[in-house]
BAMIKE-47823 format. One line per 5 residues: number of its first residue (from 1); their letters; for each residue x, y, z of N, C-alpha, C. Coordinates in nm, 2 decimals, m for minus. Each point is the difference from the previous one (the first is absolute). Layout:
N
NUM) a) X/Y/Z/X/Y/Z/X/Y/Z; ... .
***
This chain:
182
1) maslt) m3.99/2.10/m7.41/m0.10/m0.06/0.09/0.08/m0.09/0.10; 0.13/m0.03/m0.02/0.07/m0.09/0.08/0.00/0.04/0.15; 0.03/0.13/0.03/0.01/0.05/0.14/m0.14/m0.01/0.06; m0.11/0.03/m0.08/m0.13/m0.01/0.05/m0.04/m0.14/0.03; 0.05/m0.09/m0.08/m0.03/m0.15/0.02/0.07/m0.04/0.13 .
6) tlmet) 0.12/0.05/0.02/0.08/m0.03/0.13/m0.08/0.06/0.12; m0.06/0.11/m0.02/m0.08/0.06/0.11/m0.12/m0.09/0.04; m0.07/m0.06/m0.10/m0.11/m0.09/0.03/0.05/m0.13/0.06; 0.11/m0.05/m0.05/0.06/m0.12/0.06/0.04/0.02/0.14; 0.06/0.11/0.03/0.04/0.03/0.13/m0.12/0.02/0.10 .
11) lhqry) m0.10/0.07/m0.05/m0.12/0.02/0.07/m0.06/m0.14/0.04; m0.01/m0.09/m0.09/m0.05/m0.13/0.03/0.09/m0.08/0.09; 0.13/0.01/m0.01/0.09/m0.06/0.10/m0.02/0.05/0.14; m0.01/0.13/0.01/m0.03/0.06/0.13/m0.13/m0.05/0.06; m0.10/m0.01/m0.08/m0.13/m0.04/0.04/0.00/m0.15/0.05 .
16) aaaie) 0.06/m0.08/m0.09/0.01/m0.15/0.04/0.08/m0.02/0.13; 0.11/0.08/0.01/0.08/m0.01/0.13/m0.08/0.04/0.12; m0.08/0.10/m0.01/m0.08/0.05/0.11/m0.10/m0.11/0.04; m0.07/m0.06/m0.10/m0.10/m0.10/0.02/0.07/m0.12/0.06; 0.11/m0.04/m0.05/0.07/m0.12/0.05/0.04/0.02/0.15 .
21) qrhgh) 0.05/0.12/0.03/0.05/0.03/0.13/m0.12/m0.01/0.10; m0.12/0.06/m0.04/m0.11/0.01/0.08/m0.08/m0.14/0.01; m0.01/m0.07/m0.11/m0.09/m0.12/0.00/0.08/m0.13/m0.02; 0.13/0.01/m0.04/0.07/m0.12/m0.02/m0.02/m0.07/m0.14; m0.06/0.07/m0.09/m0.02/m0.05/m0.14/m0.02/0.12/m0.09 .
26) lptip) 0.01/m0.03/m0.13/m0.02/0.10/m0.10/m0.15/0.05/0.00; m0.02/0.11/m0.07/m0.14/0.05/m0.01/m0.09/m0.11/m0.05; m0.13/0.00/0.03/m0.09/m0.10/m0.04/m0.12/0.07/m0.07; m0.07/m0.08/m0.08/m0.13/0.04/m0.07/m0.09/m0.12/m0.01; m0.13/0.02/0.01/m0.09/m0.12/m0.02/0.04/m0.07/m0.14 .
31) hdpdy) 0.02/m0.13/0.01/0.04/m0.07/m0.12/m0.12/m0.03/m0.10; 0.02/0.03/m0.12/m0.10/m0.03/m0.11/0.07/m0.08/m0.10; m0.02/m0.14/0.00/0.07/m0.08/m0.10/m0.03/0.03/m0.14; m0.11/0.07/m0.03/m0.04/0.04/m0.13/0.06/0.14/m0.05; 0.08/0.06/0.09/0.06/0.13/m0.02/0.15/0.00/0.05 .
36) pskce) 0.08/m0.09/m0.06/0.14/m0.02/0.04/0.09/0.12/m0.03; 0.11/0.01/0.07/0.10/0.11/m0.02/0.13/m0.06/0.02; 0.10/0.05/m0.08/0.14/m0.04/0.01/0.06/0.04/0.14; m0.07/0.08/0.07/0.05/0.05/0.13/m0.04/m0.09/0.12; m0.08/m0.10/m0.03/m0.05/m0.09/0.11/0.12/m0.09/0.04 .
41) vggad) 0.00/m0.02/0.14/0.11/m0.08/0.06/m0.06/m0.11/0.07; 0.03/m0.13/m0.04/m0.06/m0.12/0.07/m0.14/m0.02/m0.03; m0.07/m0.07/0.09/m0.14/m0.03/m0.02/m0.08/0.07/0.10; m0.14/m0.01/m0.01/m0.09/0.06/0.09/0.01/m0.06/0.14; m0.01/0.08/0.10/0.00/m0.05/0.14/m0.14/m0.04/0.04 .
46) hagni) m0.01/m0.05/0.13/m0.12/m0.05/0.05/m0.12/0.10/m0.01; 0.03/0.13/0.00/m0.10/0.10/0.00/m0.03/0.04/m0.15; 0.07/m0.06/m0.09/m0.03/0.03/m0.14/0.08/0.12/m0.06; 0.10/0.04/0.07/0.08/0.11/m0.04/0.13/m0.05/m0.06; 0.06/0.08/m0.09/0.13/m0.04/m0.06/0.10/0.12/0.02 .
51) qwqav) 0.12/m0.04/0.02/0.10/0.10/0.02/0.04/0.05/m0.14; 0.05/0.13/m0.01/0.05/0.05/m0.12/0.12/0.08/0.02; 0.08/0.01/m0.11/0.12/0.09/0.00/0.01/0.06/m0.14; 0.02/0.13/0.00/0.01/0.07/m0.13/0.10/m0.06/m0.09; m0.03/m0.02/m0.13/0.09/m0.05/m0.10/0.00/0.10/m0.11 .
56) srepq) 0.12/0.02/m0.06/0.02/0.09/m0.11/m0.08/m0.05/m0.12; m0.07/0.10/m0.07/m0.07/m0.04/m0.12/0.10/0.00/m0.12; 0.00/m0.11/m0.07/0.09/m0.02/m0.11/m0.08/m0.03/m0.13; 0.00/0.08/m0.10/0.05/0.13/0.00/m0.09/0.10/0.08; 0.06/0.11/0.04/m0.08/0.10/0.07/m0.10/0.06/m0.09 .
61) qgled) m0.11/0.03/0.05/m0.11/0.06/m0.08/m0.05/0.12/0.07; 0.02/0.12/m0.05/m0.06/0.12/0.06/m0.13/0.03/m0.06; m0.05/0.12/0.02/m0.13/0.04/m0.04/0.01/0.09/m0.13; 0.11/m0.01/m0.08/0.01/0.08/m0.12/m0.11/m0.01/m0.10; m0.05/m0.12/m0.02/m0.11/m0.01/m0.10/m0.12/0.06/0.05 .
66) lakal) m0.03/m0.01/0.13/m0.12/0.06/0.06/0.01/0.15/m0.01; 0.12/0.06/0.04/0.02/0.14/m0.01/m0.02/0.05/m0.14; 0.05/m0.07/m0.10/m0.02/0.04/m0.14/m0.15/0.00/m0.03; m0.07/m0.10/0.04/m0.14/m0.01/m0.04/m0.08/0.11/0.07; 0.04/0.04/0.12/m0.07/0.10/0.07/0.05/0.14/m0.03 .
71) evtfp) 0.11/0.00/m0.09/0.06/0.13/m0.04/0.05/0.08/0.12; 0.07/m0.07/0.09/0.06/0.07/0.12/0.14/m0.05/0.01; 0.07/0.07/0.09/0.14/m0.04/0.04/m0.01/m0.04/0.15; 0.04/m0.12/0.03/0.01/m0.05/0.13/0.14/0.03/0.06; 0.01/0.04/0.13/0.13/0.02/0.06/0.08/m0.14/m0.01 .
76) palha) 0.13/0.01/m0.04/0.07/m0.12/m0.01/m0.01/m0.10/0.11; m0.01/0.05/0.12/m0.01/m0.09/0.12/m0.13/m0.08/0.00; m0.10/0.05/m0.06/m0.13/m0.07/m0.01/0.01/m0.13/m0.08; 0.09/0.00/m0.11/0.02/m0.12/m0.08/0.07/m0.11/0.09; 0.10/0.04/0.08/0.07/m0.09/0.08/m0.10/m0.05/0.12 .
81) fygav) m0.08/0.09/0.05/m0.08/m0.03/0.11/m0.09/m0.12/m0.03; m0.06/0.00/m0.12/m0.09/m0.11/m0.04/0.07/m0.10/m0.09; 0.12/0.03/m0.06/0.05/m0.09/m0.10/0.13/m0.07/0.04; 0.06/0.03/0.12/0.13/m0.06/0.03/m0.01/m0.14/0.06; m0.10/m0.03/0.07/m0.01/m0.13/0.07/m0.14/m0.05/0.00 .
86) fagni) m0.01/m0.13/0.02/m0.13/m0.06/0.04/0.00/m0.02/0.15; m0.11/0.04/0.07/0.00/0.00/0.14/m0.14/0.02/0.05; m0.02/m0.03/0.13/m0.12/0.03/0.07/0.00/0.15/0.04; m0.11/0.05/0.04/m0.01/0.14/0.05/0.08/0.01/0.13; 0.05/0.13/0.02/0.08/0.03/0.11/m0.08/0.07/0.11 .
91) qaqfd) 0.00/m0.05/0.12/m0.07/0.07/0.11/0.11/0.08/0.07; m0.02/0.13/0.01/0.10/0.09/0.05/m0.07/0.11/0.08; 0.09/0.09/0.05/m0.05/0.12/0.07/0.07/0.12/m0.07; m0.07/0.11/m0.01/0.06/0.12/m0.05/m0.06/0.11/0.09; 0.09/0.08/0.07/m0.03/0.10/0.09/m0.10/m0.06/0.11 .
96) gndie) 0.03/m0.12/0.04/m0.08/m0.07/0.11/m0.14/m0.05/m0.05; m0.03/0.01/m0.12/m0.13/m0.05/m0.06/0.03/m0.13/m0.07; m0.09/m0.10/0.02/0.00/m0.13/m0.07/m0.04/0.02/m0.14; 0.08/m0.06/m0.09/m0.03/0.01/m0.14/0.03/m0.14/m0.07; m0.05/m0.02/m0.12/0.03/m0.12/m0.07/0.04/0.04/m0.14 .
101) llqvw) 0.12/m0.03/m0.04/0.05/0.03/m0.13/m0.03/m0.11/m0.10; m0.07/0.03/m0.11/m0.04/m0.10/m0.09/0.12/m0.05/m0.09; 0.01/m0.13/m0.02/0.10/m0.06/m0.08/m0.06/m0.09/m0.10; 0.08/m0.05/m0.10/m0.05/m0.09/m0.10/0.04/m0.15/0.04; m0.10/m0.08/0.01/0.01/m0.14/0.04/0.05/m0.09/m0.12 .
106) neddf) m0.06/0.02/m0.11/0.03/m0.08/m0.12/m0.04/0.08/m0.13; 0.02/m0.07/m0.11/m0.03/0.08/m0.13/m0.15/0.03/m0.01; m0.09/m0.08/0.04/m0.14/0.03/0.00/m0.03/0.12/0.08; 0.06/0.01/0.12/m0.02/0.11/0.09/0.05/0.13/m0.07; 0.11/m0.01/m0.07/0.06/0.12/m0.07/m0.10/0.05/m0.11 .
111) vnlqq) m0.07/m0.09/m0.07/m0.10/0.04/m0.09/m0.12/0.06/0.07; m0.04/m0.06/0.11/m0.12/0.06/0.08/0.04/0.14/0.05; 0.13/0.01/0.05/0.04/0.13/0.05/m0.01/0.11/m0.11; 0.05/m0.03/m0.12/0.00/0.10/m0.10/m0.15/0.04/m0.04; m0.09/m0.10/0.01/m0.14/0.03/m0.03/m0.05/0.09/0.11 .
116) nitgh) 0.03/m0.02/0.13/m0.04/0.08/0.11/0.06/0.14/m0.01; 0.13/0.01/m0.04/0.06/0.13/m0.01/m0.07/0.08/m0.11; m0.03/m0.07/m0.11/m0.07/0.07/m0.12/m0.13/0.05/0.05; m0.08/m0.08/0.07/m0.13/0.05/0.05/0.02/0.12/0.10; 0.10/m0.01/0.08/0.02/0.11/0.10/0.04/0.13/m0.08 .
121) vlmkr) 0.09/m0.01/m0.09/0.04/0.12/m0.08/m0.12/0.06/m0.08; m0.08/m0.09/m0.06/m0.12/0.05/m0.07/m0.10/0.07/0.09; m0.01/m0.06/0.12/m0.09/0.06/0.10/0.05/0.14/0.04; 0.13/0.01/0.02/0.06/0.13/0.04/m0.03/0.11/m0.11; 0.02/m0.05/m0.13/m0.02/0.09/m0.11/m0.15/0.05/m0.01 .
126) rlkqd) m0.09/m0.10/0.02/m0.15/0.04/m0.01/m0.03/0.10/0.11; 0.07/m0.01/0.11/m0.02/0.10/0.11/0.08/0.12/m0.01; 0.08/0.01/m0.11/0.08/0.12/m0.03/0.10/0.02/0.11; 0.06/m0.11/0.05/0.11/0.00/0.10/0.13/m0.04/m0.06; 0.11/0.04/0.07/0.13/m0.05/m0.04/0.01/m0.15/m0.01 .
131) dtvfi) 0.07/m0.05/m0.10/0.02/m0.15/m0.01/0.09/m0.05/0.12; m0.05/m0.11/0.06/0.08/m0.06/0.10/0.00/m0.15/m0.02; 0.09/m0.07/0.06/0.01/m0.15/0.00/0.01/m0.04/0.14; m0.09/m0.09/0.05/0.01/m0.05/0.13/0.11/m0.10/0.02; 0.06/0.01/0.12/0.11/m0.10/0.04/m0.03/m0.07/0.13 .
136) gltdr) m0.10/0.05/0.07/m0.02/m0.06/0.13/m0.14/0.04/0.06; m0.03/m0.06/0.11/m0.12/0.01/0.07/0.03/0.04/0.15; m0.10/0.07/0.06/0.01/0.03/0.14/m0.11/m0.08/0.07; m0.01/0.03/0.13/m0.10/m0.08/0.08/m0.14/0.05/m0.02; m0.01/0.10/m0.09/m0.14/0.05/m0.04/m0.02/m0.05/m0.14 .
141) ddlli) m0.12/m0.06/m0.02/m0.03/m0.06/m0.13/0.00/0.10/m0.12; m0.03/0.12/0.03/m0.01/0.10/m0.11/0.12/0.09/m0.01; 0.11/m0.03/0.07/0.12/0.09/0.00/0.12/m0.08/m0.06; 0.05/0.06/m0.11/0.11/m0.07/m0.08/0.13/0.08/0.02; 0.11/m0.07/m0.02/0.13/0.06/m0.02/0.02/0.00/m0.15 .
146) svkln) 0.02/0.12/m0.05/0.02/0.01/m0.15/0.12/0.08/m0.03; 0.04/m0.01/m0.13/0.11/0.08/m0.06/m0.06/0.09/m0.10; 0.02/0.13/0.02/m0.04/0.10/m0.09/0.09/0.00/m0.12; m0.06/m0.03/m0.12/0.09/m0.01/m0.12/0.06/0.12/m0.05; m0.06/0.12/0.03/0.06/0.12/m0.04/0.12/0.05/0.08 .
151) sgevc) 0.01/m0.05/0.13/0.11/0.04/0.09/0.08/m0.12/0.05; m0.05/m0.12/0.00/0.07/m0.11/0.06/m0.02/m0.01/0.15; m0.08/0.09/0.06/m0.02/0.00/0.15/m0.09/m0.11/0.04; 0.03/m0.06/0.11/m0.08/m0.10/0.06/m0.10/0.07/0.10; m0.13/m0.03/m0.02/m0.10/0.08/0.07/m0.11/m0.10/0.05 .
156) leyvg) m0.08/0.06/0.09/m0.13/m0.06/0.04/m0.11/0.05/m0.09; m0.09/m0.09/m0.03/m0.12/0.05/m0.08/m0.12/m0.09/0.03; m0.11/0.06/0.03/m0.12/m0.07/0.02/m0.05/m0.04/m0.14; m0.06/m0.12/m0.01/m0.05/m0.04/m0.13/m0.10/0.10/m0.06; 0.03/0.04/m0.12/m0.09/0.10/m0.07/0.03/0.15/0.03 .
161) kpthh) 0.10/0.02/0.09/0.04/0.14/0.04/0.14/0.03/m0.04; 0.04/0.13/m0.01/0.14/0.03/m0.03/0.09/m0.04/0.11; 0.13/m0.01/m0.02/0.09/m0.03/0.10/m0.01/0.12/0.10; 0.02/m0.03/0.13/m0.01/0.10/0.10/0.11/0.01/0.10; 0.10/m0.09/0.00/0.11/0.01/0.09/0.12/m0.07/m0.06 .
166) vlakd) 0.11/0.07/m0.01/0.13/m0.05/m0.06/0.07/m0.07/0.11; 0.03/m0.13/m0.02/0.08/m0.08/0.09/0.15/0.01/m0.02; 0.03/0.00/m0.13/0.15/0.01/m0.03/0.01/0.06/m0.14; 0.12/0.05/m0.03/0.02/0.07/m0.13/0.01/m0.10/m0.11; 0.03/m0.13/0.03/0.01/m0.10/m0.11/m0.01/m0.14/0.06 .
171) iesfl) m0.01/m0.10/m0.08/m0.02/m0.14/0.05/0.13/m0.04/0.08; 0.12/0.04/m0.05/0.12/m0.04/0.07/0.00/0.05/0.14; m0.04/0.13/0.02/0.00/0.06/0.14/m0.11/m0.07/0.08; m0.11/m0.03/m0.06/m0.11/m0.07/0.07/0.05/m0.13/0.05; 0.06/m0.08/m0.09/0.04/m0.14/0.04/0.11/0.00/0.11 .
176) anlsf) 0.09/0.10/m0.01/0.11/0.01/0.10/m0.06/0.03/0.14; m0.11/0.06/0.01/m0.06/0.04/0.13/m0.10/m0.10/0.06; m0.01/m0.12/m0.07/m0.09/m0.10/0.05/0.06/m0.07/0.12; m0.08/m0.05/0.09/0.05/m0.09/0.11/m0.09/m0.12/0.01; 0.05/m0.10/0.06/m0.07/m0.13/0.01/0.00/m0.04/0.15 .
181) dh) m0.06/0.09/0.08/0.01/m0.02/0.14/m0.10/m0.11/0.06; m0.12/m0.01/m0.07/m0.09/m0.10/0.05/m0.09/m0.06/m0.11 .
***
């Protein structure tokens, strides 16, 4: 998982550099003093936002226990995607479309994420569709970016529907083609 961890760390470095170049500061998120994260930098600003910078999770925690409970195999990159760092979500573009990649803010968020993934997988099974795990959102409320567990492909899927468009052959290729233009 070391190279995949490096991939996530590099992605966050690229994102932070793009935000700093454009706005003169690190990425920000609305500050919630009751929901702290190791990735917070400094204090809240006058607008109630706090800067953040991805920090490595020590020890790293993948989704192995969840995969075992669901009796599936997750692509190795999925473990690093959600388990390598604590960070805010990443606002990016893929093929010119605005997307938001979900990340883990703190340990409580990691627990909530696993519960949401479980609910998503169980819904897919009830609908007799291939198992997927969401990794991001689009500008449409009902359109997710998901990873197909049987192939590792990154796809678009409407909530409750089968995947319908392959974006990349795997998470690594998908992340490599992100841009942070605006």
